[in-house]
Backbone bond lengths (Angstrom), bond angles and torsions (degrees), N, CA, C in turn:
res aa  C-N    CA-C-N  psi(-1)  N-CA   C-N-CA  omega(-1)  CA-C   N-CA-C  phi
1 M - - - 1.463 - - 1.523 110.06 -
2 P 1.341 117.67 148.05 1.471 119.90 178.14 1.524 111.06 -63.24
3 A 1.329 116.41 136.39 1.462 120.98 177.50 1.523 108.16 -97.04
4 Y 1.328 116.50 74.73 1.452 121.27 -173.29 1.524 112.04 -57.79
5 L 1.331 116.68 -49.03 1.459 119.70 -175.34 1.518 110.85 -60.95
6 D 1.324 117.59 -44.55 1.460 120.70 -178.59 1.523 111.04 -59.58
7 T 1.329 116.38 -42.53 1.460 120.74 -179.58 1.523 111.21 -65.64
8 I 1.328 115.84 -44.84 1.464 120.33 -177.70 1.525 110.85 -66.18
9 I 1.331 116.45 -45.75 1.464 119.96 -178.55 1.523 110.76 -64.88
10 A 1.322 117.70 -39.36 1.469 120.21 178.05 1.518 110.59 -59.80
11 A 1.330 117.35 -40.90 1.461 120.88 179.16 1.525 110.98 -65.78
12 H 1.321 116.98 -41.22 1.464 120.20 -179.67 1.526 111.49 -70.00
13 R 1.310 116.86 -37.59 1.468 118.61 178.34 1.530 110.80 -68.37
14 A 1.315 117.70 -34.68 1.465 120.28 176.69 1.525 110.24 -64.40
15 A 1.330 116.28 -41.93 1.469 119.78 178.06 1.528 110.85 -65.77
16 A 1.331 116.77 -39.21 1.463 120.00 179.93 1.523 111.13 -65.60
17 A 1.320 117.14 -34.70 1.466 120.99 -179.70 1.528 111.52 -65.27
18 D 1.324 116.10 -25.32 1.469 120.44 -179.99 1.525 112.73 -92.20
19 D 1.322 117.07 -2.17 1.470 121.51 -177.14 1.529 108.48 -89.16
20 D 1.317 116.36 109.86 1.473 119.81 -175.27 1.526 113.15 -101.79
21 R 1.331 117.45 17.40 1.460 119.50 176.61 1.521 110.36 -67.87
22 Q 1.321 116.24 154.66 1.450 121.97 -178.25 1.531 110.41 -92.82
23 L 1.325 115.89 128.44 1.461 120.24 -178.63 1.528 111.32 -59.08
24 E 1.323 116.76 -40.82 1.467 120.25 -178.13 1.520 111.64 -58.81
25 V 1.324 116.20 -37.36 1.468 120.92 179.85 1.519 110.09 -66.17
26 L 1.348 116.45 -43.42 1.463 119.59 -179.28 1.527 111.48 -67.32
27 V 1.329 116.86 -39.65 1.464 119.53 178.18 1.522 110.34 -61.90
28 E 1.321 116.51 -38.87 1.469 119.95 176.91 1.523 110.85 -63.64
29 Q 1.324 116.97 -39.86 1.463 120.39 178.54 1.528 110.74 -66.27
30 V 1.319 116.16 -37.49 1.459 120.28 177.47 1.527 110.68 -59.65
31 G 1.327 116.18 -36.49 1.454 120.40 -179.95 1.516 113.15 -61.14
32 A 1.325 116.96 -22.79 1.466 121.23 179.99 1.527 112.37 -99.80
33 A 1.331 117.14 3.04 1.466 120.47 -177.96 1.523 110.64 -74.52
34 G 1.312 115.68 163.01 1.457 121.23 -179.54 1.511 112.17 -71.55
35 P 1.320 117.37 175.22 1.465 121.46 -177.26 1.524 112.17 -68.78
36 V 1.342 115.54 151.18 1.454 120.40 175.82 1.523 109.83 -92.54
37 R 1.301 115.85 158.20 1.456 122.39 171.52 1.538 107.52 -92.17
38 P 1.318 118.32 141.44 1.471 121.10 -171.81 1.534 112.18 -76.73
39 F 1.313 116.80 95.10 1.465 122.78 -175.32 1.530 111.51 -64.99
40 R 1.336 116.41 -54.01 1.466 118.65 -177.46 1.524 111.03 -65.40
41 R 1.307 117.60 -43.40 1.466 119.94 -178.58 1.522 111.45 -63.65
42 A 1.333 116.77 -36.66 1.460 119.74 177.63 1.529 110.25 -59.69
43 I 1.334 116.12 -40.62 1.467 120.61 179.53 1.520 110.89 -67.05
44 T 1.318 116.93 -50.69 1.463 119.53 -175.98 1.528 112.00 -65.95
45 D 1.324 116.81 -37.47 1.470 119.73 177.54 1.526 110.80 -64.50
46 E 1.332 116.88 -45.02 1.472 120.39 -178.70 1.527 110.35 -66.80
47 A 1.334 116.50 -40.39 1.460 119.53 178.74 1.522 110.96 -63.44
48 S 1.333 116.92 -36.69 1.462 120.55 177.75 1.518 111.37 -66.27
49 R 1.329 116.18 -38.42 1.473 120.52 -178.02 1.524 112.38 -76.85
50 K 1.337 116.47 -44.30 1.464 119.55 -167.99 1.528 114.44 -122.30
51 G 1.321 116.72 -2.17 1.452 119.16 177.35 1.507 115.06 94.32
52 M 1.331 117.90 -19.42 1.461 121.48 -179.39 1.526 110.12 -164.17
53 A 1.328 115.38 141.68 1.465 121.85 173.14 1.517 108.84 -107.21
54 L 1.323 115.99 153.31 1.465 121.43 179.89 1.513 110.24 -120.49
55 I 1.326 115.59 124.52 1.464 122.73 171.25 1.520 106.50 -99.64
56 S 1.315 117.51 108.88 1.464 122.37 -176.94 1.515 109.85 -94.07
57 E 1.323 116.10 133.74 1.459 120.53 -171.40 1.527 113.07 -104.30
58 I 1.325 113.66 142.39 1.462 121.91 175.18 1.512 107.96 -111.13
59 K 1.331 116.18 113.14 1.465 120.41 176.35 1.521 109.52 -149.80
60 R 1.310 115.14 146.54 1.465 121.64 -174.86 1.526 112.67 -89.99
61 R 1.325 116.62 -35.35 1.465 120.39 -179.15 1.520 109.19 -158.49
62 S 1.345 115.21 172.22 1.459 120.65 173.69 1.523 108.24 -139.64
63 P 1.338 117.31 156.03 1.466 119.81 -178.47 1.524 113.22 -60.84
64 S 1.330 117.82 -32.16 1.458 119.80 -176.33 1.527 113.17 -88.41
65 K 1.341 117.62 -33.25 1.463 121.37 -175.01 1.525 112.75 -101.46
66 G 1.323 118.13 -10.63 1.454 120.39 -176.89 1.519 111.22 74.75
67 D 1.328 117.03 -149.29 1.459 121.65 -177.64 1.528 110.96 -67.09
68 L 1.321 115.55 131.84 1.455 122.13 172.12 1.520 109.70 -101.99
69 D 1.330 116.22 -50.94 1.463 122.54 173.83 1.525 106.65 -161.55
70 P 1.334 117.18 79.29 1.474 120.15 -172.73 1.518 113.93 -62.44
71 G 1.323 117.57 -22.04 1.460 119.99 -178.32 1.506 114.50 -102.72
72 L 1.327 116.99 16.77 1.469 118.77 -175.83 1.524 111.74 -61.26
73 D 1.319 114.73 148.96 1.462 122.22 177.01 1.526 107.50 -100.91
74 P 1.336 118.33 109.84 1.463 119.53 -176.18 1.521 113.80 -60.13
75 V 1.318 117.38 -27.85 1.463 120.52 178.88 1.525 110.56 -65.44
76 S 1.330 116.84 -50.92 1.462 119.82 -178.08 1.526 111.26 -68.87
77 V 1.335 117.49 -36.22 1.462 119.96 179.44 1.529 110.57 -65.83
78 A 1.329 116.91 -43.46 1.470 120.27 178.37 1.523 110.49 -60.02
79 K 1.319 116.88 -42.57 1.468 120.32 -179.85 1.528 111.37 -65.31
80 E 1.330 116.52 -39.68 1.462 120.02 178.63 1.526 110.88 -64.87
81 Y 1.315 116.60 -44.61 1.455 120.39 178.80 1.523 111.08 -60.56
82 E 1.315 116.64 -46.28 1.457 120.51 -179.49 1.524 110.99 -62.42
83 A 1.326 116.80 -43.65 1.463 120.83 -179.60 1.526 111.47 -63.38
84 G 1.333 116.72 -30.87 1.458 120.48 -179.55 1.515 113.98 -78.22
85 G 1.348 116.75 -14.94 1.452 119.71 177.79 1.510 115.22 112.24
86 A 1.340 117.49 13.83 1.463 119.27 175.82 1.528 110.16 -62.92
87 T 1.321 115.94 149.89 1.462 122.15 -179.22 1.520 111.99 -92.30
88 C 1.328 116.02 -39.80 1.468 122.93 -178.45 1.525 108.84 -142.20
89 L 1.319 114.69 166.85 1.459 121.48 173.37 1.521 109.68 -113.25
90 S 1.314 116.03 150.06 1.458 123.88 166.58 1.520 106.46 -121.43
91 V 1.332 116.33 126.87 1.464 120.10 -176.61 1.527 109.63 -124.44
92 L 1.327 116.27 122.41 1.462 121.17 176.30 1.521 109.38 -71.17
93 T 1.328 116.02 127.83 1.467 119.69 175.44 1.520 112.18 -111.99
94 D 1.342 118.18 -3.77 1.457 121.63 175.73 1.527 108.86 -68.62
95 A 1.323 116.76 124.50 1.455 121.47 -176.49 1.523 112.83 -87.10
96 D 1.320 117.57 -47.25 1.462 121.32 -169.60 1.519 113.53 -68.75
97 F 1.323 117.99 -36.71 1.458 121.01 -173.58 1.526 113.31 -105.72
98 F 1.342 117.46 -24.72 1.464 120.54 -176.18 1.527 113.46 -122.58
99 G 1.317 117.65 -2.83 1.460 120.13 177.27 1.509 114.66 71.82
100 G 1.336 117.18 17.77 1.452 120.54 -178.69 1.510 112.70 -90.53
101 S 1.321 116.17 -178.12 1.464 120.70 -179.50 1.520 110.31 -163.43
102 V 1.317 114.81 162.25 1.462 121.11 173.22 1.525 109.93 -61.14
103 D 1.320 116.57 -38.55 1.463 120.20 179.62 1.528 111.61 -62.28
104 D 1.339 116.72 -34.91 1.467 119.06 176.45 1.518 110.53 -58.80
105 L 1.328 116.34 -45.38 1.464 119.89 -178.92 1.523 110.69 -65.78
106 R 1.306 116.99 -47.72 1.463 119.91 -178.42 1.521 111.23 -61.86
107 S 1.326 116.46 -41.66 1.468 119.86 -178.77 1.523 110.93 -66.96
108 A 1.335 116.66 -43.38 1.462 120.35 -179.13 1.517 110.78 -64.50
109 R 1.330 116.89 -45.23 1.466 119.59 -178.68 1.525 111.06 -65.19
110 G 1.320 116.60 -37.45 1.454 119.91 -180.00 1.517 113.80 -69.46
111 A 1.340 116.50 -16.61 1.461 120.54 -176.09 1.519 113.60 -93.23
112 C 1.348 117.07 -5.21 1.461 119.50 -175.55 1.524 110.04 -148.24
113 A 1.323 115.43 179.10 1.468 120.69 179.28 1.527 112.30 -106.42
114 L 1.321 117.53 9.55 1.459 121.54 -174.92 1.525 111.63 -82.52
115 P 1.338 118.15 145.88 1.466 120.63 170.30 1.532 109.72 -64.47
116 V 1.330 115.67 148.52 1.464 120.35 -172.59 1.530 110.98 -126.40
117 L 1.323 114.78 130.77 1.463 122.96 174.49 1.520 109.70 -93.22
118 R 1.338 116.60 130.52 1.459 119.31 169.00 1.526 108.03 -80.84
119 K 1.329 116.78 111.06 1.467 121.91 179.33 1.530 107.28 -94.76
120 D 1.310 115.19 108.63 1.463 120.18 -179.05 1.522 107.95 -160.91
121 F 1.307 116.11 -175.90 1.457 122.04 -176.46 1.527 107.66 -108.57
122 I 1.321 115.15 92.43 1.456 122.94 -173.23 1.529 109.36 -81.89
123 V 1.320 116.50 120.85 1.468 120.67 -178.19 1.517 112.41 -129.86
124 S 1.322 117.37 1.38 1.455 121.28 -175.11 1.523 109.62 -145.90
125 P 1.337 117.78 151.46 1.463 119.32 175.97 1.525 112.14 -61.39
126 L 1.326 116.89 -27.96 1.465 119.70 177.70 1.528 110.44 -64.67
127 D 1.339 116.39 -33.75 1.463 120.22 177.75 1.529 111.05 -62.78
128 V 1.325 116.09 -38.41 1.465 120.26 179.36 1.530 109.95 -64.18
129 C 1.318 115.98 -48.05 1.470 119.58 178.62 1.521 111.25 -62.08
130 D 1.322 116.26 -39.95 1.464 119.83 179.59 1.524 111.06 -59.26
131 A 1.334 116.28 -38.27 1.464 119.48 178.90 1.526 110.96 -57.37
132 R 1.309 115.70 -45.83 1.473 120.25 179.86 1.518 111.10 -67.05
133 L 1.327 116.88 -40.03 1.464 120.27 -176.25 1.527 112.37 -71.79
134 M 1.333 116.96 -27.16 1.464 118.74 178.25 1.521 111.80 -82.89
135 G 1.348 116.68 -5.57 1.454 120.24 175.59 1.504 115.79 109.05
136 A 1.335 117.96 2.77 1.457 120.05 -179.97 1.526 111.16 -68.56
137 D 1.322 115.09 153.93 1.457 122.25 176.52 1.530 111.25 -105.51
138 A 1.317 116.01 -14.05 1.462 121.99 -179.34 1.519 108.74 -148.53
139 V 1.333 114.78 157.89 1.458 120.81 -177.60 1.523 108.67 -133.79
140 L 1.325 116.85 143.52 1.461 122.25 179.08 1.519 110.23 -91.83
141 L 1.333 116.13 130.53 1.458 122.35 173.61 1.522 107.64 -120.70
142 I 1.331 117.28 116.67 1.459 122.84 -176.56 1.519 108.80 -95.71
143 V 1.324 116.84 113.76 1.464 120.86 -175.46 1.522 111.48 -56.91
144 A 1.333 117.15 -40.13 1.464 120.97 -177.31 1.522 112.80 -64.66
145 A 1.323 116.99 -17.59 1.471 120.88 -176.86 1.521 112.53 -98.62
146 L 1.341 117.67 -3.97 1.464 120.85 -170.76 1.518 111.67 -128.94
147 T 1.314 115.42 151.56 1.457 120.45 169.32 1.523 108.98 -77.25
148 D 1.325 116.66 165.91 1.463 119.82 177.17 1.528 111.08 -60.19
149 T 1.327 116.10 -39.37 1.463 120.28 179.59 1.518 110.96 -64.09
150 E 1.329 116.51 -44.99 1.468 120.12 178.54 1.522 110.60 -62.60
151 L 1.308 116.95 -44.65 1.461 120.58 -177.68 1.521 110.92 -59.11
152 A 1.328 117.19 -48.73 1.464 120.54 -179.93 1.522 111.60 -64.05
153 S 1.333 116.04 -41.48 1.457 120.68 -179.42 1.526 111.71 -65.57
154 F 1.322 116.65 -43.87 1.467 120.10 -178.71 1.526 110.94 -69.15
155 L 1.331 116.96 -33.82 1.464 119.52 175.00 1.521 110.87 -62.30
156 D 1.317 116.60 -45.36 1.463 120.62 178.36 1.526 110.76 -61.70
157 L 1.323 116.36 -42.45 1.460 119.89 -179.57 1.523 111.06 -66.55
158 A 1.323 116.87 -38.98 1.465 120.00 177.58 1.530 109.84 -58.99
159 R 1.326 116.94 -43.16 1.471 119.70 178.02 1.524 110.49 -62.81
160 T 1.325 116.61 -41.93 1.462 120.30 177.47 1.522 111.04 -58.60
161 C 1.319 115.39 -36.35 1.470 121.10 -178.96 1.528 112.77 -86.51
162 S 1.326 117.52 5.50 1.475 123.43 -178.95 1.525 112.75 63.60
163 L 1.337 116.68 27.32 1.455 122.13 177.99 1.519 110.72 -97.21
164 T 1.319 116.79 141.96 1.459 120.59 165.57 1.525 107.85 -76.58
165 A 1.317 117.52 137.67 1.460 121.32 175.32 1.520 109.17 -106.35
166 L 1.331 116.54 118.60 1.457 121.90 171.25 1.525 106.36 -91.46
167 V 1.328 116.35 110.01 1.466 121.70 -175.48 1.525 107.89 -96.65
168 E 1.329 115.88 117.98 1.463 121.78 -171.12 1.523 111.75 -98.43
169 V 1.350 115.29 132.40 1.461 121.45 179.30 1.530 109.86 -127.99
170 H 1.353 113.76 163.81 1.465 119.59 -178.86 1.523 113.20 -130.03
171 D 1.345 117.18 -12.68 1.465 119.36 -179.51 1.524 109.03 -154.54
172 A 1.332 115.34 178.30 1.462 120.56 -174.53 1.527 112.00 -64.33
173 R 1.322 116.93 -37.63 1.464 119.47 179.71 1.524 110.22 -64.28
174 E 1.313 117.36 -43.36 1.459 120.53 178.98 1.526 110.52 -66.45
175 L 1.324 117.60 -35.23 1.466 120.02 177.02 1.527 109.98 -62.76
176 D 1.323 116.73 -42.51 1.464 119.72 176.87 1.526 111.27 -60.78
177 R 1.320 116.85 -41.58 1.461 120.66 179.08 1.526 110.47 -63.89
178 A 1.321 116.74 -41.64 1.467 120.42 179.38 1.525 110.78 -62.92
179 L 1.318 116.60 -44.30 1.462 120.36 -179.75 1.524 111.05 -66.46
180 D 1.325 116.96 -39.91 1.469 120.41 178.06 1.521 111.89 -63.33
181 S 1.326 116.62 -28.78 1.467 120.89 -179.07 1.524 112.20 -78.07
182 G 1.333 116.70 -13.32 1.459 120.45 -177.79 1.515 114.19 92.83
183 A 1.324 117.62 17.43 1.468 121.29 179.60 1.524 110.50 -60.40
184 E 1.323 116.14 137.73 1.464 122.29 -179.21 1.525 112.18 -108.46
185 V 1.325 116.93 -22.39 1.463 122.42 176.59 1.524 106.32 -124.79
186 I 1.324 116.93 116.35 1.459 121.35 -174.72 1.526 109.50 -122.16
187 G 1.320 115.66 128.43 1.446 121.78 176.14 1.518 110.78 -105.44
188 V 1.327 116.69 132.05 1.460 121.57 174.05 1.521 107.63 -100.36
189 N 1.323 115.53 110.57 1.463 120.50 179.92 1.519 108.54 -89.03
190 Q 1.315 116.18 117.95 1.455 120.69 -179.74 1.536 112.03 -79.90
191 R 1.330 115.82 -4.05 1.461 120.38 175.97 1.521 108.98 -97.21
192 D 1.305 117.07 124.40 1.460 122.33 175.36 1.524 108.12 -71.49
193 L 1.330 116.96 115.96 1.454 119.55 -174.58 1.524 113.18 -75.50
194 R 1.317 117.30 -3.23 1.468 118.57 174.50 1.528 111.02 -92.26
195 T 1.327 117.36 -34.84 1.461 120.81 179.64 1.523 112.79 -112.40
196 F 1.326 116.91 -18.71 1.466 126.16 -175.20 1.527 112.60 68.75
197 D 1.336 117.35 13.72 1.462 120.36 171.92 1.529 109.21 -72.76
198 V 1.343 116.52 149.37 1.463 121.95 -178.84 1.521 110.31 -109.82
199 D 1.326 116.06 131.80 1.463 123.78 173.91 1.523 107.40 -114.15
200 R 1.319 117.64 102.83 1.461 122.61 -171.70 1.532 113.46 -73.76
201 E 1.311 117.71 -3.98 1.463 120.86 177.29 1.527 112.28 -102.15
202 R 1.317 117.31 -5.97 1.464 120.92 -173.10 1.524 111.89 -60.53
203 A 1.326 116.92 -46.36 1.466 119.63 -178.16 1.529 110.74 -63.50
204 L 1.316 117.54 -36.81 1.459 120.02 179.22 1.524 110.65 -65.25
205 R 1.319 116.60 -41.54 1.464 119.80 -179.83 1.530 111.12 -65.33
206 L 1.333 116.64 -48.32 1.458 119.94 -176.46 1.525 111.70 -73.43
207 G 1.317 116.65 -24.46 1.461 119.71 178.59 1.515 112.97 -60.62
208 E 1.321 116.51 -26.78 1.456 120.57 179.71 1.529 112.00 -65.31
209 D 1.330 116.39 -24.18 1.471 121.24 -177.57 1.525 113.00 -104.81
210 M 1.334 116.74 8.42 1.461 120.56 -177.37 1.536 109.71 -85.66
211 P 1.322 118.71 121.60 1.472 120.05 179.16 1.529 111.47 -61.86
212 A 1.316 115.67 152.03 1.464 121.02 -176.12 1.518 112.49 -66.36
213 D 1.349 118.14 -25.35 1.457 119.71 -177.45 1.525 113.35 -86.80
214 V 1.334 117.29 2.12 1.457 122.03 177.00 1.526 109.11 -94.78
215 T 1.324 116.67 137.78 1.461 121.30 172.01 1.519 107.74 -81.96
216 A 1.340 116.28 114.76 1.462 121.83 -171.79 1.526 110.83 -102.31
217 V 1.339 114.76 132.59 1.462 122.51 -178.53 1.525 108.50 -124.59
218 A 1.319 117.44 130.83 1.461 122.13 174.84 1.521 108.93 -100.68
219 E 1.337 115.72 136.13 1.452 120.89 -175.46 1.529 110.93 -127.98
220 S 1.328 115.85 141.66 1.472 124.30 171.90 1.528 112.54 72.72
221 G 1.329 115.06 147.22 1.454 121.58 177.54 1.513 114.41 70.46
222 I 1.323 117.18 24.36 1.467 121.89 -178.05 1.532 107.30 -111.55
223 D 1.336 115.67 110.15 1.462 119.77 -168.67 1.520 115.12 -122.36
224 S 1.318 117.78 -9.33 1.460 118.88 -171.75 1.525 111.14 -147.27
225 P 1.345 116.93 162.32 1.466 119.74 174.21 1.522 111.82 -59.55
226 E 1.328 116.88 -30.60 1.463 120.33 178.26 1.528 110.62 -65.23
227 D 1.337 116.99 -40.79 1.461 120.59 175.62 1.524 110.52 -59.31
228 V 1.326 115.90 -43.90 1.461 120.95 -178.61 1.526 110.71 -63.53
229 R 1.320 116.70 -45.28 1.464 119.96 -179.73 1.528 111.52 -64.09
230 R 1.320 116.27 -38.97 1.460 120.09 179.83 1.530 110.91 -63.71
231 L 1.314 116.25 -39.56 1.464 120.80 179.51 1.526 111.18 -71.86
232 A 1.318 116.67 -36.49 1.471 119.66 175.35 1.527 110.49 -62.29
233 D 1.317 115.91 -41.92 1.462 120.37 178.39 1.525 111.48 -64.01
234 A 1.343 116.70 -26.72 1.462 121.89 179.76 1.528 112.58 -84.76
235 G 1.341 116.42 -0.84 1.456 119.90 174.83 1.512 115.95 103.88
236 Y 1.320 117.22 5.32 1.470 119.49 179.46 1.523 110.05 -80.42
237 Q 1.340 115.06 140.78 1.461 120.66 178.11 1.531 112.62 -94.74
238 A 1.331 117.06 -19.04 1.468 119.68 -177.23 1.515 110.40 -149.70
239 V 1.315 114.95 154.85 1.463 122.26 170.17 1.527 107.51 -123.22
240 L 1.318 115.31 144.64 1.459 121.73 176.29 1.521 107.47 -112.02
241 V 1.333 115.62 121.04 1.458 121.02 -174.42 1.522 109.39 -128.98
242 G 1.330 116.56 131.21 1.453 120.61 -179.27 1.510 113.52 -121.72
243 E 1.332 116.33 -74.38 1.464 121.33 -170.06 1.524 112.89 -53.88
244 R 1.318 117.43 -45.56 1.470 119.99 -177.47 1.521 111.18 -59.00
245 L 1.333 117.04 -39.65 1.460 120.65 -177.86 1.521 111.49 -77.83
246 V 1.336 116.46 -41.52 1.462 119.97 -178.39 1.527 110.89 -61.55
247 R 1.325 115.90 -39.86 1.474 120.02 -177.72 1.524 113.08 -76.73
248 S 1.322 117.36 -12.18 1.457 120.51 -176.53 1.528 111.26 -69.68
249 G 1.312 115.87 141.94 1.457 119.84 176.77 1.514 113.00 -74.61
250 D 1.319 116.35 -24.99 1.471 122.73 178.95 1.525 106.90 -129.63
251 R 1.324 116.38 92.81 1.463 119.98 -171.45 1.518 112.70 -70.58
252 R 1.317 116.78 -33.94 1.470 118.19 177.54 1.526 110.14 -61.51
253 T 1.310 116.52 -47.49 1.449 120.25 179.77 1.526 111.34 -65.60
254 A 1.321 116.73 -36.90 1.472 120.61 178.58 1.519 111.25 -61.28
255 V 1.340 117.04 -40.38 1.455 121.19 176.81 1.531 109.85 -64.89
256 E 1.324 116.42 -46.72 1.475 119.92 -179.60 1.518 111.40 -60.18
257 Q 1.330 116.04 -42.65 1.455 119.87 -179.33 1.520 112.11 -64.99
258 L 1.328 115.75 -41.00 1.463 119.50 -179.64 1.523 111.34 -63.66
259 L 1.321 115.82 -35.69 1.467 120.83 179.09 1.525 113.13 -84.10
260 G 1.338 115.31 -1.79 1.458 119.25 178.45 1.502 113.59 73.62
261 V 1.330 117.71 24.71 1.470 120.66 179.83 1.528 108.90 -66.28
262 G 1.317 115.18 125.62 1.464 120.87 179.28 1.520 113.41 80.33
263 A 1.346 115.79 -0.08 1.478 118.13 -178.55 1.526 110.23 -79.95
């Protein structure tokens, strides 16, 4: 099977090795950046009001599925998601494998009032600072891509940068590592990032071991209001959905339908 994650992480680590910028300089620049939007609070508030929050994703393609919508306009997509009732945005900024860009994130965030997650493969402290400097309100940290030392360090740096860290796990061992690191927002990705196969029961299984004080997010393989309700019943406060919404001809309606609006 293709080892997608290994290939992607190797490419990002090679790029990071060539990045000679000084971390201290970037941290200083972060100190002058504008205010962040409260990503975690937006999720918990929406979950308290309506039972579930939705993080709607903007991405042009994926390594396993190919093109989803290579010509999408992040401005119009962000507006459609917001109008449909999404709580937050997730924007792919990886260019080589997902067709994303920093401009996609900036354009999407500028078009709406929603907090925005930088969805990328973070392997360096400079990547964390870059997320804040490009305007993100949250950053993704993938446990499978990081050592324990990196995970703890990047979490601390994210807090320094006033970023929410969504720490992504795929199995019980990774969940333990995330909890040991002090992660407060944990995403269970039902897609195996090495094969890109989806296990639609993974979030339910791992949800049983999720502490009550953690904000829990289920990712991938979520296609219907029934899926959303099942995950809410399992204790999740948010779902992150990309492909289903991106491929939809009417994204506002797709968001409403997924959230069961009018059902």
